C-alpha positions as CSV (number, residue, x, y, z in Angstrom):
1,M,1.7,-13.8,-0.1
2,R,0.2,-15.2,2.9
3,T,-3.5,-13.4,2.0
4,D,-3.7,-15.2,-1.5
5,R,-3.3,-18.6,-0.2
6,L,-5.9,-17.6,2.7
7,S,-8.5,-16.7,0.0
8,R,-7.7,-19.7,-1.5
9,E,-8.1,-21.9,1.3
10,Y,-10.6,-20.9,3.4
11,D,-12.9,-19.1,0.5
12,V,-11.7,-15.1,2.5
13,E,-12.4,-12.7,0.5
14,F,-10.4,-9.2,1.4
15,R,-11.5,-5.1,0.6
16,W,-9.1,-3.3,0.8
17,Y,-9.0,-0.1,2.6
18,V,-6.2,2.8,2.3
19,F,-4.4,4.7,5.3
20,P,-2.5,8.2,5.6
21,L,0.5,6.3,6.0
22,H,3.0,9.3,6.2
23,P,0.9,12.3,4.4
24,E,2.3,15.3,5.2
25,T,5.1,13.6,3.5
26,P,6.2,16.8,0.5
27,E,5.5,15.3,-3.6
28,E,9.5,15.7,-4.2
29,G,9.1,13.2,-1.3
30,A,12.6,12.8,1.9
31,E,14.5,10.8,3.0
32,L,13.7,7.5,5.3
33,T,15.8,9.1,7.9
34,D,14.6,12.1,8.1
35,L,11.3,11.0,8.7
36,L,12.1,7.9,10.9
37,R,13.7,9.8,12.9
38,I,17.2,7.8,12.7
39,A,20.5,8.2,12.1
40,P,21.8,7.2,8.4
41,E,23.9,3.1,9.9
42,Q,20.1,2.1,11.5
43,L,18.3,2.3,7.7
44,G,20.5,-0.4,6.2
45,P,19.8,-2.9,9.3
46,M,16.0,-2.0,8.8
47,Q,15.9,-2.2,6.1
48,A,17.3,-6.1,5.9
49,R,15.6,-6.8,8.2
50,V,12.4,-6.1,6.2
51,R,13.8,-7.0,3.1
52,E,14.1,-11.0,4.8
53,V,10.1,-10.4,5.5
54,A,9.5,-10.2,1.8
55,A,12.0,-12.5,0.8
56,A,9.9,-15.2,2.7
57,E,6.6,-14.1,1.3
58,G,7.9,-13.5,-2.7
59,L,8.1,-9.8,-2.5
60,P,10.8,-8.2,-4.3
61,L,11.8,-5.5,-2.5
62,A,14.5,-3.4,-2.9
63,E,16.5,-0.8,-0.8
64,R,15.7,2.6,-0.4
65,S,16.9,5.9,0.7
66,R,13.2,7.6,0.1
67,T,10.0,7.7,0.3
68,Y,7.2,9.5,-0.9
69,N,3.7,10.9,-0.6
70,S,1.1,8.0,-1.4
71,R,-1.9,9.6,-2.0
72,R,-2.4,10.8,-5.4
73,A,-1.8,6.9,-5.9
74,Q,-4.0,6.0,-3.2
75,E,-7.3,7.7,-5.1
76,L,-6.1,5.6,-8.3
77,G,-6.5,3.0,-6.7
78,K,-10.0,3.6,-5.8
79,W,-11.0,4.0,-9.5
80,A,-9.1,1.2,-10.3
81,E,-11.1,-1.0,-8.1
82,S,-14.5,1.0,-9.3
83,L,-13.1,-0.4,-12.8
84,G,-12.3,-4.0,-11.6
85,K,-8.4,-3.7,-11.4
86,G,-7.6,-3.0,-8.1
87,D,-5.0,-6.0,-8.0
88,A,-3.7,-5.1,-10.8
89,W,-3.1,-1.3,-9.7
90,R,-1.7,-2.2,-6.5
91,Q,0.9,-4.4,-7.3
92,A,1.6,-2.2,-10.5
93,V,2.0,0.5,-7.9
94,Y,3.5,-1.4,-5.4
95,R,6.6,-2.6,-8.1
96,A,7.1,1.0,-9.0
97,F,7.2,2.3,-5.5
98,F,9.1,-0.9,-3.7
99,V,11.2,-1.8,-6.0
100,E,11.7,0.8,-9.0
101,G,11.7,3.6,-6.2
102,C,9.7,5.9,-8.4
103,N,8.0,9.2,-7.1
104,I,4.2,7.7,-6.9
105,A,3.0,11.0,-6.3
106,H,3.9,12.3,-9.8
107,V,0.8,12.5,-11.9
108,E,2.9,11.6,-14.6
109,E,4.4,8.3,-13.2
110,L,0.6,7.7,-12.1
111,A,-0.9,7.9,-15.6
112,R,2.5,5.9,-17.3
113,L,1.4,2.6,-14.1
114,A,-2.3,3.4,-15.6
115,A,-1.8,2.8,-19.1
116,E,0.4,-0.4,-17.4
117,V,-2.4,-1.7,-15.9
118,G,-4.8,-1.3,-18.9
119,L,-6.6,2.0,-18.1
120,S,-6.4,5.4,-19.9
121,G,-3.6,7.8,-18.7
122,A,-5.2,10.6,-19.9
123,E,-8.1,9.8,-17.7
124,A,-6.2,9.2,-14.9
125,K,-5.1,12.4,-15.1
126,A,-8.5,13.3,-14.8
127,V,-9.5,11.8,-12.1
128,L,-6.7,12.8,-9.7
129,A,-7.3,17.0,-11.2
130,E,-11.3,16.1,-10.7
131,G,-10.6,15.0,-7.2
132,R,-13.4,12.3,-8.2
133,F,-11.6,9.1,-5.5
134,A,-11.0,12.4,-3.0
135,A,-13.2,11.1,-0.5
136,A,-13.8,7.7,-0.9
137,V,-10.0,8.1,0.6
138,D,-11.2,10.3,2.8
139,A,-13.9,7.7,4.6
140,D,-10.8,5.3,4.0
141,W,-8.5,7.5,6.4
142,Q,-11.6,8.1,8.9
143,R,-12.8,4.3,9.5
144,A,-8.5,3.7,9.6
145,E,-8.7,6.3,13.0
146,E,-11.7,4.8,13.9
147,Y,-10.1,2.1,14.2
148,G,-6.7,2.9,16.3
149,I,-5.1,1.8,12.4
150,T,-1.2,3.3,12.9
151,A,0.4,0.9,10.8
152,V,0.4,-1.7,7.4
153,P,-0.2,-3.8,7.1
154,S,-3.8,-3.8,9.4
155,H,-6.5,-6.7,8.6
156,L,-9.5,-7.1,10.9
157,C,-11.4,-9.1,10.8
158,E,-15.3,-9.3,13.3
159,G,-13.7,-6.0,15.2
160,I,-10.6,-8.7,15.9
161,R,-6.7,-6.2,14.6
162,L,-3.7,-8.7,13.2
163,V,-0.9,-5.9,12.5
164,G,2.5,-6.7,10.8
165,F,3.7,-9.3,8.8
166,A,2.2,-12.0,11.1
167,K,2.1,-15.8,10.2
168,Y,0.3,-17.7,8.6
169,Q,-1.2,-19.5,11.7
170,D,-1.8,-15.8,12.7
171,F,-4.2,-15.3,10.0
172,Q,-5.4,-18.5,10.4
173,R,-6.7,-17.7,13.6
174,L,-7.6,-14.5,12.6
175,I,-10.7,-15.4,10.8
176,G,-11.2,-18.8,13.7
177,R,-9.3,-21.3,11.3
178,G,-6.6,-21.9,13.1
């Protein structure tokens, strides 16, 4: 991934913040065509472009027709970060959602993913039930609003924003190295 390469080549440290991408999505999910307000025949070409970009990054990406609410996954991501498992969590959730098509709004699915990355599934359920990291997610969402973040991925460096799947040279310029 471009961000991994940037970290290696320039000793750049990334801080991950979560973003409220379609927080209105119900737990059972929503059809992408409904969410994006597009005709069904438009979805295939749109996804083909995204898969092309993902493939260039070496990221697996399956075709999908539904999306799911990510709020609970974000809360558990904050918990995983507090235990030094943030990267493993992000990778597991990415794979579950974008490759396997799992509903990451379901507590049982999230508990399974927690166990997969070496965390306690039972503790993951408790974290969600008690809302232990809800305030941390709320703070990230507020920060995104303050910075005018409306799309993912977005990268910020010293007040400059880079949005979308940018070229490596754009990342170099963002950090003042290009």
